[in-house]
LUMDRENFI-151723 format. One line per field, with one value per atom (N, C-alpha, C): residue in three letters; x, y, z; chain; residue number from 1. Coordinates in nm, 3 decimals. Each point is the difference from the previous one (the first is absolute). Layout:
<atoms>
code = (ALA  ...);
px = (X  ...);
py = (Y  ...);
pz = (Z  ...);
unit = (A  ...);
pos = (NUM  ...);
</atoms>
This chain:
<atoms>
code = (UNK  UNK  UNK  UNK  UNK  UNK  UNK  UNK  UNK  UNK  UNK  UNK  UNK  UNK  UNK  UNK  UNK  UNK  UNK  UNK  UNK  UNK  UNK  UNK  UNK  UNK  UNK  UNK  UNK  UNK  UNK  UNK  UNK  UNK  UNK  UNK  UNK  UNK  UNK  UNK  UNK  UNK  UNK  UNK  UNK  UNK  UNK  UNK  UNK  UNK  UNK  UNK  UNK  UNK  UNK  UNK  UNK  UNK  UNK  UNK  UNK  UNK  UNK  UNK  UNK  UNK  UNK  UNK  UNK  UNK  UNK  UNK  UNK  UNK  UNK  UNK  UNK  UNK  UNK  UNK  UNK  UNK  UNK  UNK  UNK  UNK  UNK  UNK  UNK  UNK  UNK  UNK  UNK  UNK  UNK  UNK  UNK  UNK  UNK  UNK  UNK  UNK  UNK  UNK  UNK  UNK  UNK  UNK  UNK  UNK  UNK  UNK  UNK  UNK  UNK  UNK  UNK  UNK  UNK  UNK  UNK  UNK  UNK  UNK  UNK  UNK  UNK  UNK  UNK  UNK  UNK  UNK  UNK  UNK  UNK  UNK  UNK  UNK  UNK  UNK  UNK  UNK  UNK  UNK  UNK  UNK  UNK  UNK  UNK  UNK  UNK  UNK  UNK  UNK  UNK  UNK  UNK  UNK  UNK  UNK  UNK  UNK  UNK  UNK  UNK  UNK  UNK  UNK  UNK  UNK  UNK  UNK  UNK  UNK  UNK  UNK  UNK  UNK  UNK  UNK  UNK  UNK  UNK  UNK  UNK  UNK  UNK  UNK  UNK  UNK  UNK  UNK  UNK  UNK  UNK  UNK  UNK  UNK  UNK  UNK  UNK  UNK  UNK  UNK  UNK  UNK  UNK  UNK  UNK  UNK  UNK  UNK  UNK  UNK  UNK  UNK  UNK  UNK  UNK  UNK  UNK  UNK  UNK  UNK  UNK  UNK  UNK  UNK  UNK  UNK  UNK  UNK  UNK  UNK  UNK  UNK  UNK  UNK  UNK  UNK  UNK  UNK  UNK  UNK  UNK  UNK  UNK  UNK  UNK  UNK  UNK  UNK  UNK  UNK  UNK  UNK  UNK  UNK  UNK  UNK  UNK  UNK  UNK  UNK  UNK  UNK  UNK  UNK  UNK  UNK  UNK  UNK  UNK  UNK  UNK  UNK  UNK  UNK  UNK  UNK  UNK  UNK  UNK  UNK  UNK  UNK  UNK  UNK  UNK  UNK  UNK  UNK  UNK  UNK  UNK  UNK  UNK  UNK  UNK  UNK  UNK  UNK  UNK  UNK  UNK  UNK  UNK  UNK  UNK  UNK  UNK  UNK  UNK  UNK  UNK  UNK  UNK  UNK  UNK  UNK  UNK  UNK  UNK  UNK  UNK  UNK  UNK  UNK  UNK  UNK  UNK  UNK  UNK  UNK  UNK  UNK  UNK  UNK  UNK  UNK  UNK  UNK  UNK  UNK  UNK  UNK  UNK  UNK  UNK  UNK  UNK  UNK  UNK  UNK  UNK  UNK  UNK  UNK  UNK  UNK  UNK  UNK  UNK  UNK  UNK  UNK  UNK  UNK  UNK  UNK  UNK  UNK  UNK  UNK  UNK  UNK  UNK  UNK  UNK  UNK  UNK  UNK  UNK  UNK  UNK  UNK  UNK  UNK  UNK  UNK  UNK  UNK  UNK  UNK  UNK  UNK  UNK  UNK  UNK  UNK  UNK  UNK  UNK  UNK  UNK  UNK  UNK  UNK  UNK  UNK  UNK  UNK  UNK  UNK  UNK  UNK  UNK  UNK  UNK  UNK  UNK  UNK  UNK  UNK  UNK  UNK  UNK  UNK  UNK  UNK  UNK  UNK  UNK  UNK  UNK  UNK  UNK  UNK  UNK  UNK  UNK  UNK  UNK  UNK  UNK  UNK  UNK  UNK  UNK  UNK  UNK  UNK  UNK  UNK  UNK  UNK  UNK  UNK  UNK  UNK  UNK  UNK  UNK  UNK  UNK  UNK  UNK  UNK  UNK  UNK  UNK  UNK  UNK  UNK  UNK  UNK  UNK  UNK  UNK  UNK  UNK  UNK  UNK  UNK  UNK  UNK  UNK  UNK  UNK  UNK  UNK  UNK  UNK  UNK  UNK  UNK  UNK  UNK  UNK  UNK  UNK  UNK  UNK  UNK  UNK  UNK  UNK  UNK  UNK  UNK  UNK  UNK  UNK  UNK  UNK  UNK  UNK  UNK  UNK  UNK  UNK  UNK  UNK  UNK  UNK);
px = (21.830  -0.106  -0.086  -0.026  -0.092  -0.140  -0.095  -0.137  -0.082  -0.091  -0.089  -0.145  -0.063  -0.140  -0.104  0.022  -0.083  0.081  -0.040  0.072  -0.103  0.024  -0.070  0.094  -0.027  0.084  -0.002  0.112  0.021  0.078  0.006  0.079  0.155  0.033  0.148  0.017  -0.106  0.003  0.052  0.102  0.076  -0.071  -0.017  -0.041  -0.068  -0.105  -0.070  0.022  0.098  0.042  -0.058  -0.064  -0.054  0.105  0.002  0.091  -0.077  0.059  -0.060  0.062  -0.079  0.061  0.039  0.045  0.055  -0.114  -0.126  -0.115  -0.051  0.058  -0.052  -0.110  -0.027  -0.107  0.065  -0.079  0.050  -0.011  0.114  0.017  0.060  0.003  0.064  0.131  0.098  0.121  -0.013  0.001  -0.015  0.133  0.028  0.124  -0.054  0.048  -0.042  0.110  0.050  0.126  0.119  0.063  0.122  -0.042  -0.133  -0.054  -0.050  0.015  -0.073  -0.058  -0.123  -0.065  -0.114  -0.056  -0.100  -0.122  -0.113  -0.142  -0.072  -0.074  -0.075  -0.134  0.018  -0.110  0.048  -0.094  0.049  0.022  0.080  0.013  -0.133  -0.072  -0.137  -0.092  0.005  -0.083  0.058  0.125  0.066  -0.029  -0.003  -0.027  -0.150  -0.083  -0.144  -0.032  0.068  -0.017  0.042  0.107  0.056  -0.101  -0.051  -0.102  -0.122  -0.051  -0.116  0.025  0.125  0.048  -0.035  0.025  -0.014  -0.124  -0.110  -0.126  -0.041  0.074  -0.047  0.034  0.039  0.038  0.085  0.065  0.088  -0.089  -0.112  -0.086  -0.045  -0.033  -0.037  0.111  0.118  0.123  0.028  -0.011  0.015  -0.103  -0.129  -0.093  0.014  0.066  0.032  0.109  0.110  0.101  -0.045  -0.099  -0.059  -0.067  -0.067  -0.083  0.099  0.114  0.080  0.107  0.037  0.105  -0.027  -0.112  -0.036  0.082  0.084  0.086  -0.093  -0.001  -0.094  0.076  0.113  0.076  0.124  0.026  0.107  0.013  -0.116  -0.005  0.055  0.070  0.065  -0.116  0.020  -0.101  0.059  -0.088  0.029  -0.062  0.080  -0.062  -0.034  0.081  -0.017  0.077  -0.056  0.075  0.055  -0.068  0.049  0.139  0.019  0.127  0.094  -0.029  0.087  0.005  -0.101  -0.008  -0.056  0.088  -0.037  0.069  -0.064  0.059  -0.038  0.075  -0.032  0.028  -0.083  0.026  0.095  0.073  0.108  -0.062  -0.116  -0.071  -0.152  -0.091  -0.138  -0.017  -0.066  -0.037  -0.081  -0.059  -0.075  0.088  0.140  0.091  0.070  0.013  0.073  0.131  0.071  0.137  0.026  -0.117  -0.005  0.059  0.105  0.060  -0.047  0.006  -0.032  0.117  0.022  0.114  -0.038  0.058  -0.027  0.077  -0.073  0.063  0.090  -0.042  0.067  0.144  0.023  0.127  0.110  -0.038  0.092  0.110  0.123  0.118  0.040  0.038  0.052  -0.066  0.011  -0.046  0.107  0.047  0.103  -0.040  0.065  -0.021  0.075  -0.059  0.065  0.086  0.101  0.081  -0.070  -0.108  -0.072  -0.095  -0.029  -0.075  -0.152  -0.037  -0.130  -0.063  0.088  -0.058  0.074  -0.047  0.045  0.028  0.097  0.046  -0.052  -0.082  -0.041  0.083  0.074  0.066  -0.074  -0.028  -0.085  0.089  -0.049  0.062  0.101  -0.018  0.074  0.118  -0.003  0.093  -0.019  -0.115  -0.043  -0.044  -0.003  -0.043  -0.083  -0.061  -0.085  0.014  0.007  0.004  -0.136  -0.063  -0.134  -0.005  -0.090  -0.015  -0.084  0.046  -0.067  0.096  -0.024  0.091  0.029  0.119  0.034  -0.098  -0.041  -0.085  -0.139  -0.043  -0.132  -0.011  0.115  0.017  0.004  0.080  0.006  -0.139  -0.077  -0.122  -0.098  0.013  -0.090  0.041  0.126  0.048  -0.063  0.011  -0.052  -0.145  -0.077  -0.146  -0.034  0.077  -0.034  0.030  0.112  0.036  -0.122  -0.041  -0.116  -0.134  -0.023  -0.110  0.009  0.117  0.017  -0.027  0.066  -0.013  -0.146  -0.065  -0.153  -0.086  0.031  -0.072  0.036  0.123  0.041  -0.063  -0.013  -0.062  -0.150  -0.065  -0.131  -0.009  0.097  -0.001  0.025  0.072  0.019  -0.087  -0.102  -0.084  -0.093  -0.023  -0.092  0.077  -0.017  0.067  -0.042  0.098  -0.039  -0.074  -0.095  -0.071  0.056  -0.042  0.053  -0.048  0.076  -0.015  -0.132  -0.046  -0.127  -0.119  0.011  -0.105  -0.021  0.098  0.000  -0.033  -0.029  -0.017  -0.159  -0.062  -0.139  -0.023  -0.109  -0.055  -0.078  0.022  -0.077  -0.151  -0.074  -0.152  -0.064  -0.063  -0.065  -0.138  -0.089  -0.146  -0.057  -0.095  -0.056  -0.109  -0.022  -0.103  -0.124);
py = (18.689  -0.075  0.099  -0.039  0.084  -0.057  0.088  -0.030  0.070  -0.076  0.064  -0.009  0.117  0.009  -0.082  -0.002  -0.069  -0.086  -0.111  -0.088  -0.090  -0.017  -0.097  -0.091  -0.131  -0.109  0.013  -0.015  0.027  -0.123  0.003  -0.118  0.003  0.113  0.010  -0.046  -0.037  -0.047  -0.126  -0.026  -0.131  -0.080  0.070  -0.070  0.106  -0.054  0.077  -0.101  0.048  -0.083  0.046  -0.083  0.024  0.018  0.120  0.029  0.065  -0.002  0.067  0.131  0.105  0.127  0.004  0.114  -0.003  -0.021  0.010  -0.029  -0.137  -0.087  -0.138  -0.002  0.101  -0.001  -0.037  -0.081  -0.055  0.112  0.029  0.083  -0.058  0.066  -0.064  0.073  -0.088  0.039  -0.027  0.103  -0.026  0.016  -0.106  0.006  0.017  0.113  0.041  0.063  -0.069  0.048  -0.005  0.115  0.001  0.067  0.020  0.056  -0.091  0.036  -0.058  0.096  -0.019  0.096  -0.068  0.071  -0.053  0.060  -0.067  0.051  -0.038  0.086  -0.031  -0.071  -0.115  -0.088  -0.144  -0.087  -0.145  -0.031  -0.105  -0.044  -0.058  -0.058  -0.050  0.113  0.113  0.114  0.059  0.018  0.052  -0.090  -0.131  -0.096  0.013  -0.002  0.023  0.125  0.110  0.129  -0.018  -0.068  -0.007  -0.088  -0.099  -0.094  0.096  0.085  0.077  0.108  0.049  0.091  -0.060  -0.130  -0.080  -0.060  0.033  -0.046  -0.115  -0.042  -0.118  0.021  -0.095  0.008  -0.122  0.007  -0.120  -0.129  0.014  -0.117  -0.039  0.081  -0.028  -0.059  0.053  -0.068  -0.134  -0.024  -0.131  -0.098  0.042  -0.085  -0.025  0.093  -0.022  -0.108  0.011  -0.090  -0.145  -0.014  -0.125  -0.057  0.089  -0.057  -0.033  0.079  -0.033  -0.118  -0.015  -0.093  -0.108  0.032  -0.088  0.030  0.106  0.031  0.082  -0.050  0.059  0.065  -0.057  0.043  0.080  0.107  0.092  0.018  0.031  0.016  0.118  -0.032  0.122  0.070  0.133  0.073  0.075  0.043  0.079  0.137  0.090  0.136  0.055  -0.009  0.045  -0.093  -0.085  -0.091  0.065  0.101  0.070  0.063  0.058  0.058  -0.081  -0.130  -0.104  0.014  0.054  0.008  -0.121  -0.097  -0.132  0.007  -0.016  -0.014  -0.111  -0.048  -0.107  0.021  -0.054  0.036  -0.101  0.044  -0.089  -0.100  0.035  -0.072  0.022  -0.043  0.020  0.160  0.043  0.154  0.050  -0.100  0.034  0.048  -0.041  0.027  0.139  0.079  0.122  0.006  -0.113  -0.003  -0.057  0.003  -0.036  0.109  -0.040  0.095  -0.050  0.090  -0.032  0.029  -0.101  0.016  -0.011  0.094  0.003  -0.119  -0.081  -0.121  0.054  0.106  0.048  0.040  0.061  0.061  -0.096  -0.129  -0.087  -0.051  0.010  -0.053  -0.132  -0.002  -0.117  -0.007  -0.128  -0.021  -0.079  0.038  -0.050  -0.049  -0.101  -0.048  0.099  0.048  0.083  -0.095  0.051  -0.081  -0.057  0.066  -0.048  -0.102  -0.040  -0.099  0.018  0.112  0.016  0.117  0.054  0.110  -0.021  0.088  -0.007  0.135  0.009  0.130  0.010  0.091  0.025  0.102  -0.037  0.108  0.032  0.130  0.048  0.031  0.023  0.011  0.124  0.098  0.120  -0.022  -0.125  -0.048  0.045  0.064  0.043  -0.128  -0.011  -0.129  0.021  -0.090  -0.007  -0.131  -0.002  -0.126  -0.012  -0.117  -0.013  -0.127  -0.004  -0.111  -0.106  -0.056  -0.112  -0.105  -0.134  -0.093  -0.005  -0.035  -0.001  -0.090  -0.128  -0.075  0.069  0.062  0.060  0.113  0.078  0.110  -0.052  -0.103  -0.064  -0.045  -0.060  -0.053  0.113  0.114  0.117  0.060  -0.003  0.052  -0.097  -0.136  -0.088  0.007  0.017  0.008  0.127  0.108  0.122  -0.008  -0.074  -0.022  -0.084  -0.105  -0.081  0.078  0.084  0.085  0.095  0.069  0.095  -0.081  -0.118  -0.077  -0.025  -0.039  -0.045  0.124  0.106  0.137  0.043  0.007  0.028  -0.080  -0.126  -0.090  0.042  0.037  0.047  0.128  0.096  0.118  -0.031  -0.097  -0.055  -0.109  -0.027  -0.112  0.036  0.135  0.037  0.084  -0.030  0.089  0.144  0.081  0.146  0.038  0.080  0.041  0.150  0.033  0.139  0.107  0.104  0.100  0.071  -0.008  0.069  -0.060  -0.132  -0.080  0.070  0.069  0.052  0.159  0.049  0.147  0.018  0.072  0.034  0.106  -0.029  0.100  0.106  0.133  0.092  -0.011  0.025  -0.026  0.139  -0.016  0.109  -0.024  0.062  -0.033  0.031  -0.075  0.019  0.104  0.077  0.102  -0.020);
pz = (18.571  -0.062  -0.078  -0.127  -0.082  0.002  0.022  0.019  -0.110  -0.071  -0.085  0.052  -0.014  0.047  -0.075  -0.144  -0.087  -0.090  -0.042  -0.087  -0.079  -0.134  -0.077  -0.044  0.009  -0.066  -0.149  -0.057  -0.145  -0.069  -0.127  -0.062  0.045  0.064  0.043  0.143  0.076  0.137  0.001  0.085  0.005  0.114  0.117  0.116  0.096  0.069  0.107  0.125  0.083  0.113  0.130  0.082  0.119  0.109  0.068  0.113  0.100  0.127  0.121  0.018  0.031  0.035  0.146  0.051  0.138  0.103  -0.038  0.095  -0.015  -0.093  -0.018  -0.114  -0.058  -0.105  -0.134  -0.078  -0.125  -0.104  -0.067  -0.111  -0.116  -0.117  -0.118  -0.034  -0.024  -0.069  -0.136  -0.094  -0.140  -0.072  -0.083  -0.094  -0.136  -0.054  -0.134  -0.076  -0.101  -0.071  0.098  0.000  0.095  0.142  0.022  0.111  0.101  0.123  0.105  0.097  0.036  0.082  0.082  0.103  0.086  -0.027  0.016  -0.020  0.126  0.056  0.120  -0.015  -0.063  -0.049  0.004  0.021  -0.009  -0.154  -0.021  -0.139  -0.060  0.081  -0.037  -0.063  0.086  -0.056  -0.121  -0.017  -0.115  -0.134  0.031  -0.113  -0.043  0.103  -0.019  -0.072  0.034  -0.084  -0.137  -0.020  -0.139  -0.078  0.051  -0.072  -0.034  0.101  -0.024  -0.112  -0.008  -0.101  -0.144  -0.008  -0.121  -0.015  0.083  -0.019  0.075  0.101  0.076  0.151  0.076  0.134  0.033  0.106  0.033  0.006  0.062  0.005  -0.141  -0.082  -0.144  -0.074  0.022  -0.083  0.059  0.135  0.051  -0.051  -0.004  -0.061  -0.146  -0.080  -0.130  -0.014  0.082  0.003  0.026  0.083  0.036  -0.114  -0.075  -0.112  -0.127  -0.005  -0.119  0.035  0.125  0.035  0.100  0.082  0.099  0.136  0.000  0.124  0.087  0.129  0.092  0.122  0.032  0.115  -0.036  0.053  -0.038  -0.145  -0.059  -0.138  -0.072  -0.107  -0.075  -0.062  -0.027  -0.067  -0.114  -0.094  -0.108  0.025  0.058  0.022  -0.137  -0.096  -0.130  -0.097  -0.057  -0.088  -0.127  -0.046  -0.121  0.021  0.117  0.027  0.080  0.005  0.064  0.164  0.053  0.144  0.075  0.012  0.071  0.124  0.122  0.124  0.076  0.097  0.081  0.148  0.086  0.147  0.047  0.110  0.069  0.106  0.043  0.099  -0.024  0.086  -0.017  0.005  -0.100  -0.004  0.129  0.079  0.118  0.108  -0.012  0.105  -0.030  0.103  -0.009  -0.043  0.010  -0.045  -0.140  -0.080  -0.136  -0.087  -0.083  -0.099  -0.135  -0.089  -0.140  -0.101  -0.087  -0.087  -0.142  -0.082  -0.146  -0.068  -0.047  -0.079  -0.125  -0.057  -0.116  0.020  0.117  0.038  0.054  0.030  0.068  -0.094  0.044  -0.072  0.054  0.131  0.075  0.137  0.052  0.128  0.073  0.110  0.076  0.141  0.044  0.144  0.093  0.105  0.087  0.100  0.051  0.087  0.125  0.046  0.117  -0.045  -0.114  -0.058  0.044  0.063  0.037  -0.094  -0.077  -0.088  -0.137  -0.098  -0.140  -0.042  -0.094  -0.061  -0.146  -0.027  -0.151  -0.057  -0.120  -0.060  -0.127  -0.012  -0.117  -0.119  -0.107  -0.136  0.009  0.086  0.017  0.105  0.049  0.095  0.147  0.017  0.138  0.060  0.126  0.070  0.123  0.036  0.131  0.065  0.127  0.083  0.076  -0.029  0.049  0.091  0.102  0.091  -0.061  -0.104  -0.076  -0.035  0.008  -0.040  -0.149  -0.033  -0.139  -0.083  0.049  -0.066  -0.028  0.099  -0.002  -0.094  -0.002  -0.096  -0.151  -0.021  -0.125  -0.057  0.099  -0.030  -0.033  0.061  -0.035  -0.134  -0.034  -0.130  -0.109  0.023  -0.098  -0.025  0.115  -0.013  -0.082  0.029  -0.071  -0.146  -0.040  -0.139  -0.060  0.068  -0.052  -0.024  0.096  -0.007  -0.115  -0.022  -0.104  -0.140  -0.013  -0.117  -0.033  0.100  -0.031  -0.026  0.067  -0.035  -0.140  -0.040  -0.132  -0.101  0.033  -0.099  -0.027  0.104  -0.024  -0.078  0.018  -0.080  -0.156  -0.026  -0.139  -0.052  0.075  -0.041  -0.117  -0.019  -0.109  -0.098  -0.127  -0.101  0.004  -0.016  0.003  -0.134  0.015  -0.124  -0.030  -0.121  -0.047  0.098  0.014  0.108  -0.040  -0.130  -0.025  0.067  0.055  0.069  0.139  0.039  0.140  0.022  -0.130  0.006  -0.002  0.098  0.006  -0.100  -0.076  -0.096  0.085  -0.042  0.076  -0.026  0.105  -0.012  -0.061  -0.107  -0.059  -0.012  0.075  0.006  -0.139  -0.041  -0.141  0.030  -0.103  0.018  -0.080);
unit = (A  A  A  A  A  A  A  A  A  A  A  A  A  A  A  A  A  A  A  A  A  A  A  A  A  A  A  A  A  A  A  A  A  A  A  A  A  A  A  A  A  A  A  A  A  A  A  A  A  A  A  A  A  A  A  A  A  A  A  A  A  A  A  A  A  A  A  A  A  A  A  A  A  A  A  A  A  A  A  A  A  A  A  A  A  A  A  A  A  A  A  A  A  A  A  A  A  A  A  A  A  A  A  A  A  A  A  A  A  A  A  A  A  A  A  A  A  A  A  A  A  A  A  A  A  A  A  A  A  A  A  A  A  A  A  A  A  A  A  A  A  A  A  A  A  A  A  A  A  A  A  A  A  A  A  A  A  A  A  A  A  A  A  A  A  A  A  A  A  A  A  A  A  A  A  A  A  A  A  A  A  A  A  A  A  A  A  A  A  A  A  A  A  A  A  A  A  A  A  A  A  A  A  A  A  A  A  A  A  A  A  A  A  A  A  A  A  A  A  A  A  A  A  A  A  A  A  A  A  A  A  A  A  A  A  A  A  A  A  A  A  A  A  A  A  A  A  A  A  A  A  A  A  A  A  A  A  A  A  A  A  A  A  A  A  A  A  A  A  A  A  A  A  A  A  A  A  A  A  A  A  A  A  A  A  A  A  A  A  A  A  A  A  A  A  A  A  A  A  A  A  A  A  A  A  A  A  A  A  A  A  A  A  A  A  A  A  A  A  A  A  A  A  A  A  A  A  A  A  A  A  A  A  A  A  A  A  A  A  A  A  A  A  A  A  A  A  A  A  A  A  A  A  A  A  A  A  A  A  A  A  A  A  A  A  A  A  A  A  A  A  A  A  A  A  A  A  A  A  A  A  A  A  A  A  A  A  A  A  A  A  A  A  A  A  A  A  A  A  A  A  A  A  A  A  A  A  A  A  A  A  A  A  A  A  A  A  A  A  A  A  A  A  A  A  A  A  A  A  A  A  A  A  A  A  A  A  A  A  A  A  A  A  A  A  A  A  A  A  A  A  A  A  A  A  A  A  A  A  A  A  A  A  A  A  A  A  A  A  A  A  A  A  A  A  A  A  A  A  A  A  A  A  A  A  A  A  A  A  A  A  A  A  A  A  A  A  A  A  A  A  A  A  A  A  A  A  A  A  A  A  A  A  A  A  A  A  A  A  A  A  A  A  A  A);
pos = (1  1  1  2  2  2  3  3  3  4  4  4  5  5  5  6  6  6  7  7  7  8  8  8  9  9  9  10  10  10  11  11  11  12  12  12  13  13  13  14  14  14  15  15  15  16  16  16  17  17  17  18  18  18  19  19  19  20  20  20  21  21  21  22  22  22  23  23  23  24  24  24  25  25  25  26  26  26  27  27  27  28  28  28  29  29  29  30  30  30  31  31  31  32  32  32  33  33  33  34  34  34  35  35  35  36  36  36  37  37  37  38  38  38  39  39  39  40  40  40  41  41  41  42  42  42  43  43  43  44  44  44  45  45  45  46  46  46  47  47  47  48  48  48  49  49  49  50  50  50  51  51  51  52  52  52  53  53  53  54  54  54  55  55  55  56  56  56  57  57  57  58  58  58  59  59  59  60  60  60  61  61  61  62  62  62  63  63  63  64  64  64  65  65  65  66  66  66  67  67  67  68  68  68  69  69  69  70  70  70  71  71  71  72  72  72  73  73  73  74  74  74  75  75  75  76  76  76  77  77  77  78  78  78  79  79  79  80  80  80  81  81  81  82  82  82  83  83  83  84  84  84  85  85  85  86  86  86  87  87  87  88  88  88  89  89  89  90  90  90  91  91  91  92  92  92  93  93  93  94  94  94  95  95  95  96  96  96  97  97  97  98  98  98  99  99  99  100  100  100  101  101  101  102  102  102  103  103  103  104  104  104  105  105  105  106  106  106  107  107  107  108  108  108  109  109  109  110  110  110  111  111  111  112  112  112  113  113  113  114  114  114  115  115  115  116  116  116  117  117  117  118  118  118  119  119  119  120  120  120  121  121  121  122  122  122  123  123  123  124  124  124  125  125  125  126  126  126  127  127  127  128  128  128  129  129  129  130  130  130  131  131  131  132  132  132  133  133  133  134  134  134  135  135  135  136  136  136  137  137  137  138  138  138  139  139  139  140  140  140  141  141  141  142  142  142  143  143  143  144  144  144  145  145  145  146  146  146  147  147  147  148  148  148  149  149  149  150  150  150  151  151  151  152  152  152  153  153  153  154  154  154  155  155  155  156  156  156  157  157  157  158  158  158  159  159  159  160  160  160  161  161  161  162  162  162  163  163  163  164  164  164  165  165  165  166  166  166  167  167  167  168  168  168  169  169  169  170  170  170  171  171  171  172  172  172  173  173  173  174  174  174  175  175  175);
</atoms>
């Protein structure tokens, strides 16, 4: 098992999965590109740190989702909409077993044979099996898509002005 001391969620992060270590403590299994590794932190903490890196917090992003789309429970979030970092939780983020999935990287969703879990296949064909029903996962994907659409609409609601309108003139005091 590969462990990393420090980790930041990036646009390449596919999933931050809650797992238990040998002592029963919740840790994160991170899927990023073709790598999989463990971080000695909960998924919620890693997601909150990512939100803070981009100027907010998990709570702030959840409040923003509520304002944009009305979603209040198991709300998807935009860690950074500019780089396509939209994640959704697999259960209530208050639970230690909550994992976070990147909406951008999902290719397919398959029912697991046990019917109590679901397999997510990412665009690079890596996959993860999670203890969430197929229907619940599809619902989370749909809610995230709707949230992304509504947020994107807001970004395009106002016509862009020339870039010269956004350049500050240097301040030169008059003598």
